[in-house]
C-alpha angles and dihedrals in degrees: 000000000000124000113274103185114090137165114260117246112254092246092057093042090052092051090051090050089047089059089061099040103035115041095153140350090280090063091057091046091054093051094048094047092050091049089054091052092048087052089063096250120172093189127040128181124195117196122184139183125191092002090302095305093106101027141006113177125177119187120187138171094221129131096291125211140269121242091262094046091048090058096039095052090073094056119099116262091009109144139154094209107061127055101156137013093261089063089071088074095051101051121139098158126089105238123037111137095084098221103097101085094039090050094048092047091052093062104032147036109266131196118182130183118184137166134174116232092243094051126086096210131036135205130260119203127180122191131177120191093339091310117119110233103172143000121179143137116275139181106243142144120277111272129034136300117190123186118195109193130188098000113214091010090145096040103055093171090062092046091052090059093059115110128235119298094257090051093048090045091056090056090050092050089051091056092043091052093050094050094044093047090053091052111039089156089068123076114232135185132185126199125181124189090341095311124113110234099172137011108180119182120207103269142131123308092254092052090047090055091049093048091050101044105023142277092275089069090073091080094042100063130098118187121235123195132164133160121198137155089258103044142355112225129195139151140083138294128197128251112257095242091062096054116131138214091244132063097225100115098056117111131176120184124187112193086345092304116123112238139178114223123164091189094058091040088058090054090058098042091047088059087060091054111143090009098081133053116243116284094018121126127206127225117249137168106184131172123203117194113197139160105274089223089066095058138052114216095173096082100098133037093237092045091229094122125067137185119220131202093212104030096149092054091047090050092052094047093048094048093048094047094051092046091050092051091051089052093050090047092060092064103028125106125234116272129197121282096244094057113095097217099049123155128188124229119250105188116094118177119198125210115244091249090056094058112102115211116230118262134202121223118206140153109240091196096056116121114174091199097051124095115226117187095167116138115268112248119227111255123212089212089071097049103268091248135118106255113223114208136155088250113066122220092218091101093055095093093046090058090067092046091053091050096044098044098041106060092170095045126071115229112252138176133176110231119220114246095040116126091214132034092263116175118238123199116230133198119266093222140012093249115109138182130206120231114208088333088283108082134039116221127203135169118245127183092257096045133283135348122207122196125192101229097204095046090046094052092045089054092049094049094042094056091043093052091049088057091050092050091050098049096028092228106118108150120230133216114212116238115234090221116024113230128217121218122194115202135187112268090255094050090044091056089048092050091049090054090052099043096107093052092041089055090049088060090059103267119135105210134159135180116259119181130303112000089332133123131187117223109208099166143010132210111288087223088073095058120211104274110135095315117165102211094198095051091044092053094046090049090049091057093043092048091048091055091049094049093049094046099044103031101025090227125171117260099261095043091050091050094049091047093048096049092045092052094047098045103037120109108269133228109269096040117120115233130203120234093254091050091054090047092051094046094051092046091051092044093057090049089062124102092236108023096159098064134055121231086260092055097255123129117272096187130045127180130204114200126219090243090058091047092049090054091056088058093045092246 
């Protein structure tokens, strides 16, 4: 039997390595940006076409390379940072494994121009699929310019698995943000398909955060700083009131390397205990400086996971520092934007004339023992549209008749969408009462029925929006004054990818300049009562991200869920009798009226037997 074990050809080995190092265009962007930083660049440009699928170009003014180094950098395991195994535990640079350039060159067409500052001529190298095409002297600027064209051109199966351009662009922006946050002393720019996305001057960390995420972040930041014998900690955390439903704006850096660490994340979020609602996540950009000998960064191919020798001590230091900063923030005055250690004031005193006395809302005509079969008037708060559902509302009136004319029989109806013929209890009359502006109460033959008004309206809107997304016929209500909304580059790319579905819901939206949209209309289902179009749209995008991250929902379901949650009537809002009538009628026309879109009960019943027990009967 002949030998069957053989060494892989270099071309195949490089493609295998490329599968670990380069999963998508964002992976190549990360490697090239980190190489530019390691080269000592003070200015880095990133230029993209077709979300990096057609072109990724990184231009830096770093140290450049000699002719030999320019050729050697494309060889596997070629690195300038490691000479012996012990060096792995003293690394402070970004790249060190020596596989990135070889892996990128194996699956793309590469053109590199590089020149040292002291040299008159530079070097041009062209590679296609790991095959050297050209190497010659060239007149070029000091530093390095690398063009990656047609990524995965020779591995079409990998290219077919890439997502849409907006989705791939969001991943690239994530990597760009991480690298630029870690290096505020370096100027960065990002251009995509001829449009400038970012231009970041070399400034302080706080100003870098503001440039990346928007001017309104200036008032959201609280400085954190702590020096110990184990670690030095610095950075910023967000004020509790600006926490979001998604984890996107959470950044840990260890020795300027971005990492993901659930253990350290817990230390930060625990410091916010009792300050945040459930399922809200604070902003933080925190830098830990530690002796490289006390950590191991070579535990994951992407270098985003790290092992620590003293992780419990680091946890305690981090938790205490964040908690102390939150405490200082509560009593500190506002300081100017340009100062690095700015706090924002918390205390707001109202004049006596500004204080609004509490009021009680009630319906003087309500009689829980009366039977009201009057027609339900259409309420603008619920959209003023006929709601098409699989379950018709034509049987609604008969439910009362059954209950009223059968004193010995409890009213029952089988709701569509149930797997089993489960009995549902219905009100005896269409007369309802609000309890603490949170619940709607109605009498049923067996006792009382309680309905959560917010959960009920969310269910109604959710099923209605799903219908609109399916048939693409969501009606729009024109805004009297169109509103502009400026999003972060990442959210803007996300919104662009969702525009068709957003318009199907009934929004009238168009692109308007850099990272800006104009909202000219909102879904007619939402009515026109005190709706802030800008806040609604921002909440829609934020809620969509949360639904997709936490529940792994498909795009349309996540959109419908997000809009329903953000536009439904809230607990604490008083409702008129006709509004309650309309809501209950629409609820029982839903496919799944008994459960909220989060899976919680919408309807609860309390039987007469249970009530009698409370009175010792």
